[in-house]
C-alpha positions as CSV (number, residue, x, y, z in Angstrom):
1,X,44.3,129.5,-138.9
2,X,43.3,132.6,-136.8
3,X,44.1,132.3,-133.1
4,X,41.8,134.4,-131.0
5,X,42.1,134.7,-127.2
6,X,39.4,133.4,-125.0
7,X,37.3,136.0,-123.3
8,X,35.7,133.5,-120.9
9,X,36.7,132.9,-117.3
10,X,37.6,135.0,-114.3
11,X,41.3,134.7,-115.0
12,X,41.1,136.1,-118.5
13,X,42.6,139.5,-119.5
14,X,42.5,140.5,-123.1
15,X,43.2,144.1,-124.1
16,X,45.2,146.5,-126.2
17,X,47.8,148.4,-124.3
18,X,50.8,150.7,-124.6
19,X,54.0,149.6,-122.9
20,X,55.0,152.2,-120.2
21,X,57.9,150.4,-118.4
22,X,59.9,147.2,-118.7
23,X,62.0,145.9,-115.8
24,X,64.6,144.7,-116.4
25,X,64.6,146.2,-119.9
26,X,66.4,143.2,-121.5
27,X,68.4,140.1,-120.9
28,X,71.7,142.0,-120.7
29,X,70.4,144.2,-117.9
30,X,69.1,141.2,-116.0
31,X,72.4,139.4,-116.5
32,X,74.4,142.4,-115.3
33,X,72.2,142.9,-112.2
34,X,72.4,139.1,-111.5
35,X,76.3,139.3,-111.7
36,X,76.5,142.4,-109.5
37,X,74.2,141.1,-106.8
38,X,75.7,137.6,-106.9
39,X,79.2,138.8,-106.5
40,X,78.2,141.2,-103.8
41,X,76.7,138.6,-101.5
42,X,77.1,135.0,-102.8
43,X,80.6,134.6,-104.2
44,X,81.9,131.8,-101.9
45,X,82.4,128.3,-103.1
46,X,80.1,126.8,-100.5
47,X,76.4,126.9,-101.0
48,X,75.1,130.1,-99.3
49,X,73.0,130.0,-96.1
50,X,69.3,130.5,-96.6
51,X,69.4,134.0,-95.1
52,X,72.0,135.2,-97.6
53,X,70.2,133.6,-100.5
54,X,66.9,135.2,-99.3
55,X,68.6,138.7,-99.2
56,X,70.0,138.1,-102.7
57,X,66.6,137.2,-104.1
58,X,64.9,140.2,-102.6
59,X,67.7,142.5,-103.8
60,X,67.8,141.1,-107.3
61,X,64.1,141.7,-107.8
62,X,63.0,144.6,-105.7
63,X,59.3,145.4,-105.7
64,X,58.2,142.6,-108.0
65,X,57.0,139.9,-105.5
66,X,53.5,139.9,-104.1
67,X,52.9,140.4,-100.4
68,X,52.1,136.7,-100.1
69,X,55.4,135.8,-101.8
70,X,57.4,138.1,-99.6
71,X,55.9,136.5,-96.5
72,X,56.8,133.0,-97.8
73,X,60.3,134.1,-98.8
74,X,60.9,135.7,-95.3
75,X,59.5,132.6,-93.6
76,X,61.7,130.2,-95.4
77,X,64.0,128.3,-93.1
78,X,65.6,126.0,-95.7
79,X,66.8,126.4,-99.3
80,X,63.9,124.1,-100.4
81,X,61.4,126.3,-98.6
82,X,62.9,129.3,-100.4
83,X,62.9,127.6,-103.8
84,X,59.3,126.7,-103.3
85,X,58.4,130.3,-102.4
86,X,59.9,131.8,-105.5
87,X,59.5,128.9,-108.0
88,X,56.7,130.4,-110.0
89,X,58.6,133.7,-110.4
90,X,61.8,132.2,-111.8
91,X,60.2,131.8,-115.2
92,X,58.7,135.3,-115.3
93,X,61.3,137.7,-114.0
94,X,60.3,140.7,-116.2
95,X,57.7,143.2,-115.0
96,X,55.8,145.1,-117.7
97,X,53.8,148.2,-116.8
98,X,51.0,148.8,-119.4
99,X,48.4,151.5,-120.1
100,X,45.2,149.8,-121.2
101,X,43.7,151.4,-124.3
102,X,40.9,149.0,-125.3
103,X,39.6,146.2,-123.2
104,X,37.9,142.9,-124.2
105,X,38.1,141.0,-120.9
106,X,39.7,141.8,-117.6
107,X,40.8,145.4,-116.9
108,X,38.7,148.2,-118.4
109,X,41.2,151.1,-118.2
110,X,44.3,152.4,-116.5
111,X,47.5,150.8,-115.5
112,X,48.1,147.1,-115.6
113,X,51.1,145.1,-114.4
114,X,52.1,142.0,-116.4
115,X,54.9,139.5,-116.0
116,X,56.8,137.5,-118.7
117,X,60.1,135.8,-119.2
118,X,63.2,137.4,-120.5
119,X,62.6,136.5,-124.1
120,X,65.8,134.5,-124.3
121,X,64.5,131.0,-124.9
122,X,62.1,131.0,-121.9
123,X,58.9,131.8,-123.9
124,X,59.0,135.4,-122.6
125,X,57.8,138.3,-124.8
126,X,60.3,141.0,-125.8
127,X,58.3,144.1,-124.9
128,X,59.8,147.6,-125.5
129,X,58.7,150.9,-124.0
130,X,56.3,152.8,-126.4
131,X,55.1,149.7,-128.3
132,X,51.4,148.8,-128.5
133,X,50.3,145.2,-127.9
134,X,47.3,143.0,-127.9
135,X,47.6,141.3,-124.5
136,X,46.2,137.8,-123.7
137,X,47.1,137.2,-120.1
138,X,46.1,134.8,-117.3
139,X,46.6,134.8,-113.5
140,X,49.1,132.5,-111.9
141,X,48.5,130.9,-108.4
142,X,49.8,134.1,-106.7
143,X,47.5,136.4,-108.6
144,X,50.2,137.7,-110.9
145,X,49.2,138.3,-114.5
146,X,51.3,136.3,-117.0
147,X,51.8,136.4,-120.8
148,X,54.1,134.3,-122.9
149,X,54.7,133.3,-126.5
150,X,52.0,130.6,-126.4
151,X,49.4,133.2,-125.6
152,X,47.8,135.4,-128.2
153,X,50.0,138.3,-127.2
154,X,51.2,140.1,-130.3
155,X,52.1,143.6,-131.5
156,X,49.0,145.6,-132.5
157,X,50.7,146.1,-135.9
158,X,50.2,142.3,-136.5
159,X,46.8,141.9,-134.9
160,X,44.4,143.4,-137.4
161,X,42.5,140.1,-138.0
162,X,42.4,139.1,-134.3
163,X,41.2,142.6,-133.3
164,X,38.5,142.6,-136.0
165,X,37.2,139.2,-134.6
166,X,37.4,140.4,-131.0
167,X,35.5,143.6,-131.8
168,X,32.8,141.8,-133.8
169,X,32.3,139.4,-130.8
170,X,31.9,142.3,-128.4
171,X,29.0,143.9,-130.4
C-alpha cells in the first residue's frame, strides 16, 4: 500500500529538501552535551532548585526554543511549571535545517526548520547533512514543525512512487 502525505490543512508541510544542518548531529553528541551540562550545574544528590534546572535546560538546547517557550521557561516558579513549559520539546530535541527544493504544501522555497527526536527509539528520523528527503511535517502547539517515523518522511531515494503520486495530484 502506498502511503501519500495529506496536502490538506493549514498545518501541512510536504516538500523535498536537502539537509543543511542537524543539531545535535546524533545521539552520542546529545548524550555528551547532556553529561557535560548536567555535571557542570546539576550534580548534587538533592533535586536542583528550579532556577538551576531552568539554566541547565536553556544551556543544553541553546537557540531551539520559540520565544513563547522561553517566556514560559523563564516564568516558571516550580519544577512542574518548568516541566509543563518544555514538555512538548522533550520528545523532539533535534533541530534540522533544510533547503526546500520542491514544494507540495507549506513552504514554497528557501530555508525550513524542522524538529524530530534523536532516532534512538523515540520515533525520530536520523537525518544527515547532505541527504535529500521527502518531508511530511505538521505544526505542534508552539508552532514548531515536527516530523517523525509515522509521517511520510522518507529519503528521496526511496520516494519515487510517492513523489510521482504527489506530482500527478499537483497538475
